[in-house]
Gaussian input, Z-matrix of N, CA and C with variables (Angstrom, degrees):
# hf/3-21g

backbone

0 1
 N
 C     1     B1
 C     2     B2     1     A1
 N     3     B3     2     A2     1     D1
 C     4     B4     3     A3     2     D2
 C     5     B5     4     A4     3     D3
 N     6     B6     5     A5     4     D4
 C     7     B7     6     A6     5     D5
 C     8     B8     7     A7     6     D6
 N     9     B9     8     A8     7     D7
 C    10    B10     9     A9     8     D8
 C    11    B11    10    A10     9     D9
 N    12    B12    11    A11    10    D10
 C    13    B13    12    A12    11    D11
 C    14    B14    13    A13    12    D12
 N    15    B15    14    A14    13    D13
 C    16    B16    15    A15    14    D14
 C    17    B17    16    A16    15    D15
 N    18    B18    17    A17    16    D16
 C    19    B19    18    A18    17    D17
 C    20    B20    19    A19    18    D18
 N    21    B21    20    A20    19    D19
 C    22    B22    21    A21    20    D20
 C    23    B23    22    A22    21    D21
 N    24    B24    23    A23    22    D22
 C    25    B25    24    A24    23    D23
 C    26    B26    25    A25    24    D24
 N    27    B27    26    A26    25    D25
 C    28    B28    27    A27    26    D26
 C    29    B29    28    A28    27    D27
 N    30    B30    29    A29    28    D28
 C    31    B31    30    A30    29    D29
 C    32    B32    31    A31    30    D30
 N    33    B33    32    A32    31    D31
 C    34    B34    33    A33    32    D32
 C    35    B35    34    A34    33    D33
 N    36    B36    35    A35    34    D34
 C    37    B37    36    A36    35    D35
 C    38    B38    37    A37    36    D36
 N    39    B39    38    A38    37    D37
 C    40    B40    39    A39    38    D38
 C    41    B41    40    A40    39    D39
 N    42    B42    41    A41    40    D40
 C    43    B43    42    A42    41    D41
 C    44    B44    43    A43    42    D42
 N    45    B45    44    A44    43    D43
 C    46    B46    45    A45    44    D44
 C    47    B47    46    A46    45    D45
 N    48    B48    47    A47    46    D46
 C    49    B49    48    A48    47    D47
 C    50    B50    49    A49    48    D48
 N    51    B51    50    A50    49    D49
 C    52    B52    51    A51    50    D50
 C    53    B53    52    A52    51    D51
 N    54    B54    53    A53    52    D52
 C    55    B55    54    A54    53    D53
 C    56    B56    55    A55    54    D54
 N    57    B57    56    A56    55    D55
 C    58    B58    57    A57    56    D56
 C    59    B59    58    A58    57    D57
 N    60    B60    59    A59    58    D58
 C    61    B61    60    A60    59    D59
 C    62    B62    61    A61    60    D60
 N    63    B63    62    A62    61    D61
 C    64    B64    63    A63    62    D62
 C    65    B65    64    A64    63    D63
 N    66    B66    65    A65    64    D64
 C    67    B67    66    A66    65    D65
 C    68    B68    67    A67    66    D66
 N    69    B69    68    A68    67    D67
 C    70    B70    69    A69    68    D68
 C    71    B71    70    A70    69    D69
 N    72    B72    71    A71    70    D70
 C    73    B73    72    A72    71    D71
 C    74    B74    73    A73    72    D72
 N    75    B75    74    A74    73    D73
 C    76    B76    75    A75    74    D74
 C    77    B77    76    A76    75    D75
 N    78    B78    77    A77    76    D76
 C    79    B79    78    A78    77    D77
 C    80    B80    79    A79    78    D78
 N    81    B81    80    A80    79    D79
 C    82    B82    81    A81    80    D80
 C    83    B83    82    A82    81    D81
 N    84    B84    83    A83    82    D82
 C    85    B85    84    A84    83    D83
 C    86    B86    85    A85    84    D84
 N    87    B87    86    A86    85    D85
 C    88    B88    87    A87    86    D86
 C    89    B89    88    A88    87    D87
 N    90    B90    89    A89    88    D88
 C    91    B91    90    A90    89    D89
 C    92    B92    91    A91    90    D90
 N    93    B93    92    A92    91    D91
 C    94    B94    93    A93    92    D92
 C    95    B95    94    A94    93    D93
 N    96    B96    95    A95    94    D94
 C    97    B97    96    A96    95    D95
 C    98    B98    97    A97    96    D96
 N    99    B99    98    A98    97    D97
 C   100   B100    99    A99    98    D98
 C   101   B101   100   A100    99    D99
 N   102   B102   101   A101   100   D100
 C   103   B103   102   A102   101   D101
 C   104   B104   103   A103   102   D102
 N   105   B105   104   A104   103   D103
 C   106   B106   105   A105   104   D104
 C   107   B107   106   A106   105   D105
 N   108   B108   107   A107   106   D106
 C   109   B109   108   A108   107   D107
 C   110   B110   109   A109   108   D108
 N   111   B111   110   A110   109   D109
 C   112   B112   111   A111   110   D110
 C   113   B113   112   A112   111   D111
 N   114   B114   113   A113   112   D112
 C   115   B115   114   A114   113   D113
 C   116   B116   115   A115   114   D114
 N   117   B117   116   A116   115   D115
 C   118   B118   117   A117   116   D116
 C   119   B119   118   A118   117   D117
 N   120   B120   119   A119   118   D118
 C   121   B121   120   A120   119   D119
 C   122   B122   121   A121   120   D120
 N   123   B123   122   A122   121   D121
 C   124   B124   123   A123   122   D122
 C   125   B125   124   A124   123   D123
 N   126   B126   125   A125   124   D124
 C   127   B127   126   A126   125   D125
 C   128   B128   127   A127   126   D126
 N   129   B129   128   A128   127   D127
 C   130   B130   129   A129   128   D128
 C   131   B131   130   A130   129   D129
 N   132   B132   131   A131   130   D130
 C   133   B133   132   A132   131   D131
 C   134   B134   133   A133   132   D132
 N   135   B135   134   A134   133   D133
 C   136   B136   135   A135   134   D134
 C   137   B137   136   A136   135   D135
 N   138   B138   137   A137   136   D136
 C   139   B139   138   A138   137   D137
 C   140   B140   139   A139   138   D138
 N   141   B141   140   A140   139   D139
 C   142   B142   141   A141   140   D140
 C   143   B143   142   A142   141   D141
 N   144   B144   143   A143   142   D142
 C   145   B145   144   A144   143   D143
 C   146   B146   145   A145   144   D144
 N   147   B147   146   A146   145   D145
 C   148   B148   147   A147   146   D146
 C   149   B149   148   A148   147   D147
 N   150   B150   149   A149   148   D148
 C   151   B151   150   A150   149   D149
 C   152   B152   151   A151   150   D150
 N   153   B153   152   A152   151   D151
 C   154   B154   153   A153   152   D152
 C   155   B155   154   A154   153   D153
 N   156   B156   155   A155   154   D154
 C   157   B157   156   A156   155   D155
 C   158   B158   157   A157   156   D156
 N   159   B159   158   A158   157   D157
 C   160   B160   159   A159   158   D158
 C   161   B161   160   A160   159   D159
 N   162   B162   161   A161   160   D160
 C   163   B163   162   A162   161   D161
 C   164   B164   163   A163   162   D162
 N   165   B165   164   A164   163   D163
 C   166   B166   165   A165   164   D164
 C   167   B167   166   A166   165   D165
 N   168   B168   167   A167   166   D166
 C   169   B169   168   A168   167   D167
 C   170   B170   169   A169   168   D168
 N   171   B171   170   A170   169   D169
 C   172   B172   171   A171   170   D170
 C   173   B173   172   A172   171   D171
 N   174   B174   173   A173   172   D172
 C   175   B175   174   A174   173   D173
 C   176   B176   175   A175   174   D174
 N   177   B177   176   A176   175   D175
 C   178   B178   177   A177   176   D176
 C   179   B179   178   A178   177   D177
 N   180   B180   179   A179   178   D178
 C   181   B181   180   A180   179   D179
 C   182   B182   181   A181   180   D180
 N   183   B183   182   A182   181   D181
 C   184   B184   183   A183   182   D182
 C   185   B185   184   A184   183   D183
 N   186   B186   185   A185   184   D184
 C   187   B187   186   A186   185   D185
 C   188   B188   187   A187   186   D186
 N   189   B189   188   A188   187   D187
 C   190   B190   189   A189   188   D188
 C   191   B191   190   A190   189   D189
 N   192   B192   191   A191   190   D190
 C   193   B193   192   A192   191   D191
 C   194   B194   193   A193   192   D192
 N   195   B195   194   A194   193   D193
 C   196   B196   195   A195   194   D194
 C   197   B197   196   A196   195   D195
 N   198   B198   197   A197   196   D196
 C   199   B199   198   A198   197   D197
 C   200   B200   199   A199   198   D198
 N   201   B201   200   A200   199   D199
 C   202   B202   201   A201   200   D200
 C   203   B203   202   A202   201   D201
 N   204   B204   203   A203   202   D202
 C   205   B205   204   A204   203   D203
 C   206   B206   205   A205   204   D204
 N   207   B207   206   A206   205   D205
 C   208   B208   207   A207   206   D206
 C   209   B209   208   A208   207   D207
 N   210   B210   209   A209   208   D208
 C   211   B211   210   A210   209   D209
 C   212   B212   211   A211   210   D210
 N   213   B213   212   A212   211   D211
 C   214   B214   213   A213   212   D212
 C   215   B215   214   A214   213   D213
 N   216   B216   215   A215   214   D214
 C   217   B217   216   A216   215   D215
 C   218   B218   217   A217   216   D216
 N   219   B219   218   A218   217   D217
 C   220   B220   219   A219   218   D218
 C   221   B221   220   A220   219   D219
 N   222   B222   221   A221   220   D220
 C   223   B223   222   A222   221   D221
 C   224   B224   223   A223   222   D222
 N   225   B225   224   A224   223   D223
 C   226   B226   225   A225   224   D224
 C   227   B227   226   A226   225   D225
 N   228   B228   227   A227   226   D226
 C   229   B229   228   A228   227   D227
 C   230   B230   229   A229   228   D228
 N   231   B231   230   A230   229   D229
 C   232   B232   231   A231   230   D230
 C   233   B233   232   A232   231   D231
 N   234   B234   233   A233   232   D232
 C   235   B235   234   A234   233   D233
 C   236   B236   235   A235   234   D234
 N   237   B237   236   A236   235   D235
 C   238   B238   237   A237   236   D236
 C   239   B239   238   A238   237   D237
 N   240   B240   239   A239   238   D238
 C   241   B241   240   A240   239   D239
 C   242   B242   241   A241   240   D240
 N   243   B243   242   A242   241   D241
 C   244   B244   243   A243   242   D242
 C   245   B245   244   A244   243   D243
 N   246   B246   245   A245   244   D244
 C   247   B247   246   A246   245   D245
 C   248   B248   247   A247   246   D246
 N   249   B249   248   A248   247   D247
 C   250   B250   249   A249   248   D248
 C   251   B251   250   A250   249   D249
 N   252   B252   251   A251   250   D250
 C   253   B253   252   A252   251   D251
 C   254   B254   253   A253   252   D252
 N   255   B255   254   A254   253   D253
 C   256   B256   255   A255   254   D254
 C   257   B257   256   A256   255   D255
 N   258   B258   257   A257   256   D256
 C   259   B259   258   A258   257   D257
 C   260   B260   259   A259   258   D258
 N   261   B261   260   A260   259   D259
 C   262   B262   261   A261   260   D260
 C   263   B263   262   A262   261   D261
 N   264   B264   263   A263   262   D262
 C   265   B265   264   A264   263   D263
 C   266   B266   265   A265   264   D264
 N   267   B267   266   A266   265   D265
 C   268   B268   267   A267   266   D266
 C   269   B269   268   A268   267   D267
 N   270   B270   269   A269   268   D268
 C   271   B271   270   A270   269   D269
 C   272   B272   271   A271   270   D270
 N   273   B273   272   A272   271   D271
 C   274   B274   273   A273   272   D272
 C   275   B275   274   A274   273   D273
 N   276   B276   275   A275   274   D274
 C   277   B277   276   A276   275   D275
 C   278   B278   277   A277   276   D276
 N   279   B279   278   A278   277   D277
 C   280   B280   279   A279   278   D278
 C   281   B281   280   A280   279   D279
 N   282   B282   281   A281   280   D280
 C   283   B283   282   A282   281   D281
 C   284   B284   283   A283   282   D282
 N   285   B285   284   A284   283   D283
 C   286   B286   285   A285   284   D284
 C   287   B287   286   A286   285   D285
 N   288   B288   287   A287   286   D286
 C   289   B289   288   A288   287   D287
 C   290   B290   289   A289   288   D288
 N   291   B291   290   A290   289   D289
 C   292   B292   291   A291   290   D290
 C   293   B293   292   A292   291   D291
 N   294   B294   293   A293   292   D292
 C   295   B295   294   A294   293   D293
 C   296   B296   295   A295   294   D294
 N   297   B297   296   A296   295   D295
 C   298   B298   297   A297   296   D296
 C   299   B299   298   A298   297   D297
 N   300   B300   299   A299   298   D298
 C   301   B301   300   A300   299   D299
 C   302   B302   301   A301   300   D300
 N   303   B303   302   A302   301   D301
 C   304   B304   303   A303   302   D302
 C   305   B305   304   A304   303   D303
 N   306   B306   305   A305   304   D304
 C   307   B307   306   A306   305   D305
 C   308   B308   307   A307   306   D306
 N   309   B309   308   A308   307   D307
 C   310   B310   309   A309   308   D308
 C   311   B311   310   A310   309   D309
 N   312   B312   311   A311   310   D310
 C   313   B313   312   A312   311   D311
 C   314   B314   313   A313   312   D312
 N   315   B315   314   A314   313   D313
 C   316   B316   315   A315   314   D314
 C   317   B317   316   A316   315   D315
 N   318   B318   317   A317   316   D316
 C   319   B319   318   A318   317   D317
 C   320   B320   319   A319   318   D318
 N   321   B321   320   A320   319   D319
 C   322   B322   321   A321   320   D320
 C   323   B323   322   A322   321   D321
 N   324   B324   323   A323   322   D322
 C   325   B325   324   A324   323   D323
 C   326   B326   325   A325   324   D324

   B1=1.4381
   B2=1.5267
   B3=1.3290
   B4=1.4507
   B5=1.5236
   B6=1.3231
   B7=1.4562
   B8=1.5139
   B9=1.2908
   B10=1.4561
   B11=1.5155
   B12=1.3069
   B13=1.4484
   B14=1.5227
   B15=1.3418
   B16=1.4558
   B17=1.5185
   B18=1.3221
   B19=1.4504
   B20=1.5203
   B21=1.3439
   B22=1.4588
   B23=1.5299
   B24=1.3326
   B25=1.4629
   B26=1.5235
   B27=1.3330
   B28=1.4656
   B29=1.5346
   B30=1.3265
   B31=1.4575
   B32=1.5275
   B33=1.3307
   B34=1.4699
   B35=1.5291
   B36=1.3122
   B37=1.4650
   B38=1.5251
   B39=1.3148
   B40=1.4563
   B41=1.5150
   B42=1.3168
   B43=1.4565
   B44=1.5241
   B45=1.3071
   B46=1.4550
   B47=1.5332
   B48=1.3149
   B49=1.4711
   B50=1.5202
   B51=1.3165
   B52=1.4669
   B53=1.5294
   B54=1.3250
   B55=1.4622
   B56=1.5256
   B57=1.3141
   B58=1.4595
   B59=1.5212
   B60=1.3200
   B61=1.4646
   B62=1.5291
   B63=1.3085
   B64=1.4702
   B65=1.5252
   B66=1.3257
   B67=1.4670
   B68=1.5233
   B69=1.3376
   B70=1.4603
   B71=1.5300
   B72=1.3228
   B73=1.4657
   B74=1.5190
   B75=1.3317
   B76=1.4630
   B77=1.5250
   B78=1.3366
   B79=1.4726
   B80=1.5295
   B81=1.3239
   B82=1.4731
   B83=1.5285
   B84=1.3257
   B85=1.4631
   B86=1.5249
   B87=1.3079
   B88=1.4721
   B89=1.5312
   B90=1.3217
   B91=1.4660
   B92=1.5282
   B93=1.3206
   B94=1.4727
   B95=1.5288
   B96=1.3274
   B97=1.4670
   B98=1.5272
   B99=1.3351
   B100=1.4600
   B101=1.5274
   B102=1.3232
   B103=1.4675
   B104=1.5275
   B105=1.3254
   B106=1.4624
   B107=1.5245
   B108=1.3207
   B109=1.4609
   B110=1.5264
   B111=1.3345
   B112=1.4606
   B113=1.5192
   B114=1.3248
   B115=1.4508
   B116=1.5073
   B117=1.2873
   B118=1.4569
   B119=1.5246
   B120=1.3098
   B121=1.4607
   B122=1.5245
   B123=1.3293
   B124=1.4609
   B125=1.5254
   B126=1.2989
   B127=1.4631
   B128=1.5138
   B129=1.3298
   B130=1.4559
   B131=1.5222
   B132=1.3272
   B133=1.4607
   B134=1.5241
   B135=1.3117
   B136=1.4673
   B137=1.5237
   B138=1.3123
   B139=1.4686
   B140=1.5263
   B141=1.3357
   B142=1.4637
   B143=1.5267
   B144=1.3423
   B145=1.4560
   B146=1.5163
   B147=1.3296
   B148=1.4656
   B149=1.5201
   B150=1.3242
   B151=1.4491
   B152=1.5271
   B153=1.3303
   B154=1.4532
   B155=1.5177
   B156=1.3081
   B157=1.4571
   B158=1.5245
   B159=1.3209
   B160=1.4580
   B161=1.5204
   B162=1.3254
   B163=1.4656
   B164=1.5342
   B165=1.3124
   B166=1.4715
   B167=1.5226
   B168=1.3205
   B169=1.4634
   B170=1.5294
   B171=1.3112
   B172=1.4647
   B173=1.5312
   B174=1.3305
   B175=1.4611
   B176=1.5267
   B177=1.3266
   B178=1.4638
   B179=1.5327
   B180=1.3334
   B181=1.4667
   B182=1.5248
   B183=1.3279
   B184=1.4643
   B185=1.5241
   B186=1.3171
   B187=1.4708
   B188=1.5239
   B189=1.3399
   B190=1.4710
   B191=1.5239
   B192=1.3364
   B193=1.4600
   B194=1.5258
   B195=1.3283
   B196=1.4688
   B197=1.5269
   B198=1.3244
   B199=1.4637
   B200=1.5231
   B201=1.3219
   B202=1.4628
   B203=1.5206
   B204=1.3202
   B205=1.4658
   B206=1.5251
   B207=1.3205
   B208=1.4650
   B209=1.5302
   B210=1.3279
   B211=1.4660
   B212=1.5238
   B213=1.3409
   B214=1.4632
   B215=1.5252
   B216=1.3222
   B217=1.4713
   B218=1.5199
   B219=1.3354
   B220=1.4653
   B221=1.5304
   B222=1.3176
   B223=1.4632
   B224=1.5293
   B225=1.3389
   B226=1.4580
   B227=1.5210
   B228=1.3216
   B229=1.4629
   B230=1.5162
   B231=1.3285
   B232=1.4527
   B233=1.5204
   B234=1.3128
   B235=1.4583
   B236=1.5172
   B237=1.3214
   B238=1.4656
   B239=1.5206
   B240=1.3145
   B241=1.4569
   B242=1.5168
   B243=1.3323
   B244=1.4577
   B245=1.5181
   B246=1.3114
   B247=1.4592
   B248=1.5320
   B249=1.3133
   B250=1.4643
   B251=1.5241
   B252=1.3324
   B253=1.4608
   B254=1.5236
   B255=1.3194
   B256=1.4577
   B257=1.5109
   B258=1.3318
   B259=1.4599
   B260=1.5135
   B261=1.3289
   B262=1.4596
   B263=1.5277
   B264=1.3245
   B265=1.4620
   B266=1.5192
   B267=1.3243
   B268=1.4611
   B269=1.5245
   B270=1.3042
   B271=1.4561
   B272=1.5176
   B273=1.3299
   B274=1.4648
   B275=1.5122
   B276=1.3273
   B277=1.4594
   B278=1.5159
   B279=1.3154
   B280=1.4631
   B281=1.5209
   B282=1.3199
   B283=1.4578
   B284=1.5100
   B285=1.3262
   B286=1.4598
   B287=1.5311
   B288=1.3046
   B289=1.4632
   B290=1.5292
   B291=1.3304
   B292=1.4513
   B293=1.5252
   B294=1.3244
   B295=1.4658
   B296=1.5247
   B297=1.3111
   B298=1.4661
   B299=1.5238
   B300=1.3131
   B301=1.4616
   B302=1.5356
   B303=1.3212
   B304=1.4645
   B305=1.5336
   B306=1.3284
   B307=1.4678
   B308=1.5182
   B309=1.3383
   B310=1.4625
   B311=1.5275
   B312=1.3206
   B313=1.4585
   B314=1.5308
   B315=1.3319
   B316=1.4634
   B317=1.5208
   B318=1.3178
   B319=1.4620
   B320=1.5204
   B321=1.3213
   B322=1.4648
   B323=1.5207
   B324=1.3213
   B325=1.4734
   B326=1.4991
   A1=107.92
   A2=117.95
   A3=119.81
   A4=111.65
   A5=115.01
   A6=119.31
   A7=111.56
   A8=117.51
   A9=121.34
   A10=109.63
   A11=116.21
   A12=121.35
   A13=109.79
   A14=115.91
   A15=120.94
   A16=111.29
   A17=117.65
   A18=122.42
   A19=109.55
   A20=117.78
   A21=119.19
   A22=110.62
   A23=118.01
   A24=121.15
   A25=114.43
   A26=118.43
   A27=119.95
   A28=112.29
   A29=117.54
   A30=121.18
   A31=109.00
   A32=117.72
   A33=119.08
   A34=111.74
   A35=114.52
   A36=122.73
   A37=106.82
   A38=115.98
   A39=119.81
   A40=109.94
   A41=115.31
   A42=120.93
   A43=109.89
   A44=115.68
   A45=122.56
   A46=105.72
   A47=115.12
   A48=121.49
   A49=114.03
   A50=118.14
   A51=120.51
   A52=112.94
   A53=117.98
   A54=121.34
   A55=112.54
   A56=116.64
   A57=121.84
   A58=106.73
   A59=116.41
   A60=119.87
   A61=110.78
   A62=115.16
   A63=120.80
   A64=111.06
   A65=117.32
   A66=121.37
   A67=111.64
   A68=117.67
   A69=122.24
   A70=112.89
   A71=116.86
   A72=121.27
   A73=113.03
   A74=117.86
   A75=119.20
   A76=110.84
   A77=117.74
   A78=120.58
   A79=110.29
   A80=117.36
   A81=120.73
   A82=110.43
   A83=117.28
   A84=119.73
   A85=111.55
   A86=116.78
   A87=120.27
   A88=110.14
   A89=116.13
   A90=120.43
   A91=110.73
   A92=117.28
   A93=120.81
   A94=109.56
   A95=117.39
   A96=120.33
   A97=110.68
   A98=116.61
   A99=121.17
   A100=110.42
   A101=116.66
   A102=120.21
   A103=111.33
   A104=116.86
   A105=119.53
   A106=110.88
   A107=116.88
   A108=120.54
   A109=111.31
   A110=115.97
   A111=119.17
   A112=110.00
   A113=114.07
   A114=118.60
   A115=108.96
   A116=116.21
   A117=120.47
   A118=108.92
   A119=115.95
   A120=120.82
   A121=110.86
   A122=114.85
   A123=120.10
   A124=108.08
   A125=116.57
   A126=122.73
   A127=105.94
   A128=116.73
   A129=121.17
   A130=109.50
   A131=115.65
   A132=120.49
   A133=109.92
   A134=115.49
   A135=123.12
   A136=105.68
   A137=116.78
   A138=118.14
   A139=112.25
   A140=117.84
   A141=120.65
   A142=113.07
   A143=116.96
   A144=119.10
   A145=111.71
   A146=115.14
   A147=121.56
   A148=110.36
   A149=114.21
   A150=121.26
   A151=106.45
   A152=115.75
   A153=122.84
   A154=108.75
   A155=116.54
   A156=121.64
   A157=108.23
   A158=115.66
   A159=122.49
   A160=110.16
   A161=116.73
   A162=119.74
   A163=110.69
   A164=116.66
   A165=122.03
   A166=112.61
   A167=117.82
   A168=119.90
   A169=113.67
   A170=117.81
   A171=120.80
   A172=112.13
   A173=118.16
   A174=122.05
   A175=112.91
   A176=118.11
   A177=120.69
   A178=110.95
   A179=117.39
   A180=120.72
   A181=110.83
   A182=117.42
   A183=120.46
   A184=110.76
   A185=117.50
   A186=120.40
   A187=110.93
   A188=117.29
   A189=120.57
   A190=111.13
   A191=115.90
   A192=120.64
   A193=110.34
   A194=116.91
   A195=120.82
   A196=110.41
   A197=117.30
   A198=120.83
   A199=111.60
   A200=117.31
   A201=120.83
   A202=112.60
   A203=115.83
   A204=120.20
   A205=111.88
   A206=116.88
   A207=117.68
   A208=111.89
   A209=117.08
   A210=120.69
   A211=110.33
   A212=116.26
   A213=119.42
   A214=113.03
   A215=118.22
   A216=121.61
   A217=109.11
   A218=117.39
   A219=120.74
   A220=114.22
   A221=117.75
   A222=121.22
   A223=112.41
   A224=117.42
   A225=120.42
   A226=111.98
   A227=115.55
   A228=122.89
   A229=106.57
   A230=116.74
   A231=123.12
   A232=109.52
   A233=116.71
   A234=121.85
   A235=108.10
   A236=115.66
   A237=121.11
   A238=108.14
   A239=115.95
   A240=120.71
   A241=110.24
   A242=115.73
   A243=121.66
   A244=108.29
   A245=116.30
   A246=120.56
   A247=109.42
   A248=117.16
   A249=120.03
   A250=113.40
   A251=114.25
   A252=123.12
   A253=113.72
   A254=116.61
   A255=120.00
   A256=114.28
   A257=116.19
   A258=120.34
   A259=111.97
   A260=116.14
   A261=120.62
   A262=113.82
   A263=114.25
   A264=123.14
   A265=107.28
   A266=116.74
   A267=119.61
   A268=109.17
   A269=115.14
   A270=122.32
   A271=107.10
   A272=115.22
   A273=120.99
   A274=108.31
   A275=115.17
   A276=122.83
   A277=106.16
   A278=116.46
   A279=119.82
   A280=109.47
   A281=114.68
   A282=119.14
   A283=111.44
   A284=116.47
   A285=121.34
   A286=111.79
   A287=115.38
   A288=121.28
   A289=110.05
   A290=115.81
   A291=121.33
   A292=113.54
   A293=116.40
   A294=120.00
   A295=111.76
   A296=117.11
   A297=118.94
   A298=110.75
   A299=117.77
   A300=121.49
   A301=110.68
   A302=116.11
   A303=121.20
   A304=109.32
   A305=116.74
   A306=121.36
   A307=111.00
   A308=117.51
   A309=120.64
   A310=110.75
   A311=116.68
   A312=120.80
   A313=111.74
   A314=116.92
   A315=120.93
   A316=113.26
   A317=117.01
   A318=122.29
   A319=109.90
   A320=116.63
   A321=118.63
   A322=110.91
   A323=115.38
   A324=119.88
   A325=110.82
   D1=134.54
   D2=-178.42
   D3=-64.69
   D4=148.14
   D5=178.42
   D6=-97.30
   D7=-16.03
   D8=179.32
   D9=-102.59
   D10=147.32
   D11=177.99
   D12=-66.45
   D13=142.73
   D14=176.43
   D15=-81.83
   D16=-4.87
   D17=-179.33
   D18=-77.91
   D19=127.10
   D20=176.83
   D21=-56.67
   D22=139.88
   D23=-175.00
   D24=-62.05
   D25=-20.91
   D26=-178.85
   D27=-93.40
   D28=7.45
   D29=177.58
   D30=-69.50
   D31=125.94
   D32=-178.25
   D33=-68.44
   D34=142.35
   D35=176.68
   D36=-84.69
   D37=82.39
   D38=-176.66
   D39=-147.81
   D40=140.64
   D41=177.86
   D42=-89.53
   D43=149.91
   D44=174.83
   D45=-101.77
   D46=96.56
   D47=-169.92
   D48=-58.44
   D49=-34.80
   D50=-176.21
   D51=-97.86
   D52=14.26
   D53=-178.92
   D54=-68.79
   D55=-28.14
   D56=176.22
   D57=-105.95
   D58=126.84
   D59=-176.56
   D60=-58.88
   D61=154.42
   D62=-179.68
   D63=-57.40
   D64=-35.72
   D65=179.27
   D66=-65.60
   D67=-34.42
   D68=-177.53
   D69=-90.37
   D70=-20.98
   D71=-172.93
   D72=-60.38
   D73=-46.58
   D74=-178.22
   D75=-64.59
   D76=-37.80
   D77=177.20
   D78=-65.68
   D79=-36.42
   D80=178.96
   D81=-65.49
   D82=-43.98
   D83=179.44
   D84=-67.61
   D85=-33.93
   D86=175.52
   D87=-66.00
   D88=-39.89
   D89=177.00
   D90=-61.75
   D91=-42.54
   D92=177.78
   D93=-60.74
   D94=-45.15
   D95=178.95
   D96=-60.67
   D97=-40.58
   D98=178.81
   D99=-62.16
   D100=-46.70
   D101=-179.47
   D102=-64.83
   D103=-41.02
   D104=178.88
   D105=-67.77
   D106=-33.94
   D107=179.28
   D108=-67.70
   D109=-26.85
   D110=176.38
   D111=-60.45
   D112=-22.12
   D113=-177.90
   D114=66.32
   D115=93.54
   D116=178.80
   D117=-44.78
   D118=128.75
   D119=179.82
   D120=-61.96
   D121=-28.19
   D122=-179.10
   D123=-155.91
   D124=141.47
   D125=176.51
   D126=-133.10
   D127=114.28
   D128=-176.85
   D129=-115.96
   D130=124.52
   D131=178.55
   D132=-72.94
   D133=138.59
   D134=172.07
   D135=-121.37
   D136=164.50
   D137=-177.48
   D138=-63.28
   D139=-25.27
   D140=-176.36
   D141=-119.47
   D142=18.67
   D143=179.36
   D144=160.39
   D145=-143.85
   D146=-178.64
   D147=-140.45
   D148=154.84
   D149=167.38
   D150=-117.10
   D151=128.94
   D152=179.94
   D153=-113.12
   D154=150.33
   D155=175.89
   D156=-121.37
   D157=132.14
   D158=-177.74
   D159=-127.94
   D160=159.68
   D161=175.16
   D162=-61.39
   D163=150.93
   D164=-176.57
   D165=-55.80
   D166=-35.21
   D167=-176.35
   D168=-74.70
   D169=1.57
   D170=177.51
   D171=-94.59
   D172=3.79
   D173=-175.92
   D174=-55.50
   D175=-49.98
   D176=-177.83
   D177=-61.68
   D178=-42.12
   D179=177.55
   D180=-63.71
   D181=-39.64
   D182=179.03
   D183=-65.45
   D184=-37.65
   D185=177.30
   D186=-63.35
   D187=-42.53
   D188=176.88
   D189=-63.46
   D190=-41.36
   D191=177.89
   D192=-58.75
   D193=-49.51
   D194=-178.47
   D195=-63.04
   D196=-42.54
   D197=-179.69
   D198=-55.66
   D199=-44.05
   D200=179.62
   D201=-78.66
   D202=-44.18
   D203=-173.24
   D204=-63.34
   D205=-32.12
   D206=-179.23
   D207=-72.75
   D208=-17.02
   D209=173.87
   D210=-73.17
   D211=-44.94
   D212=-172.52
   D213=-91.64
   D214=-18.61
   D215=178.47
   D216=-125.82
   D217=72.65
   D218=-174.23
   D219=-66.37
   D220=-10.37
   D221=178.63
   D222=-80.88
   D223=-14.11
   D224=-176.90
   D225=-84.61
   D226=143.18
   D227=168.11
   D228=-104.37
   D229=139.31
   D230=-177.75
   D231=-120.54
   D232=134.69
   D233=174.23
   D234=-134.35
   D235=118.50
   D236=175.81
   D237=-100.68
   D238=133.76
   D239=178.59
   D240=-124.84
   D241=134.27
   D242=179.28
   D243=-112.12
   D244=129.76
   D245=179.85
   D246=-95.65
   D247=155.88
   D248=-176.30
   D249=-67.78
   D250=163.44
   D251=174.68
   D252=57.50
   D253=37.18
   D254=177.03
   D255=70.56
   D256=24.05
   D257=-179.88
   D258=-73.99
   D259=-174.03
   D260=-175.75
   D261=-64.30
   D262=161.45
   D263=175.95
   D264=-104.66
   D265=133.69
   D266=175.27
   D267=-105.78
   D268=144.89
   D269=176.37
   D270=-129.58
   D271=119.36
   D272=175.40
   D273=-103.41
   D274=129.63
   D275=173.65
   D276=-117.33
   D277=121.09
   D278=-178.30
   D279=-142.07
   D280=166.01
   D281=-178.97
   D282=-179.45
   D283=-162.60
   D284=-177.56
   D285=-70.04
   D286=174.80
   D287=179.89
   D288=-50.73
   D289=133.76
   D290=-179.65
   D291=98.46
   D292=-7.65
   D293=-177.92
   D294=-63.02
   D295=-43.43
   D296=-178.31
   D297=-61.73
   D298=-41.65
   D299=178.35
   D300=-64.99
   D301=-38.98
   D302=176.52
   D303=-60.39
   D304=-46.77
   D305=-178.49
   D306=-65.91
   D307=-34.79
   D308=175.99
   D309=-58.92
   D310=-39.60
   D311=-179.29
   D312=-75.30
   D313=-37.85
   D314=-176.70
   D315=-80.19
   D316=-34.72
   D317=-176.16
   D318=-128.46
   D319=70.98
   D320=-178.89
   D321=-64.65
   D322=156.44
   D323=179.06
   D324=-63.48

């Protein structure tokens, strides 16, 4: 797995507010609340973001989250990892300088 973000360093750290339609936006925010309520089993800081660990049964929700989130946060790189034997799912969110601070504000512990 690469250790450096695939996001070009000059990519602006900015969200595209209207990238998710108004009809889908409330469902997306509810999905984020659901995932955060699961309480990430593990949250590991990386120099360019975070790696989160979730229960195996959250895979479909994480895929929906990534599908929407990459529309509104084009500066983020996403990596989903599946462990064998029905183990946890990892989600890495990384990007240019300032990404970790951005994620701290968007996804507080």
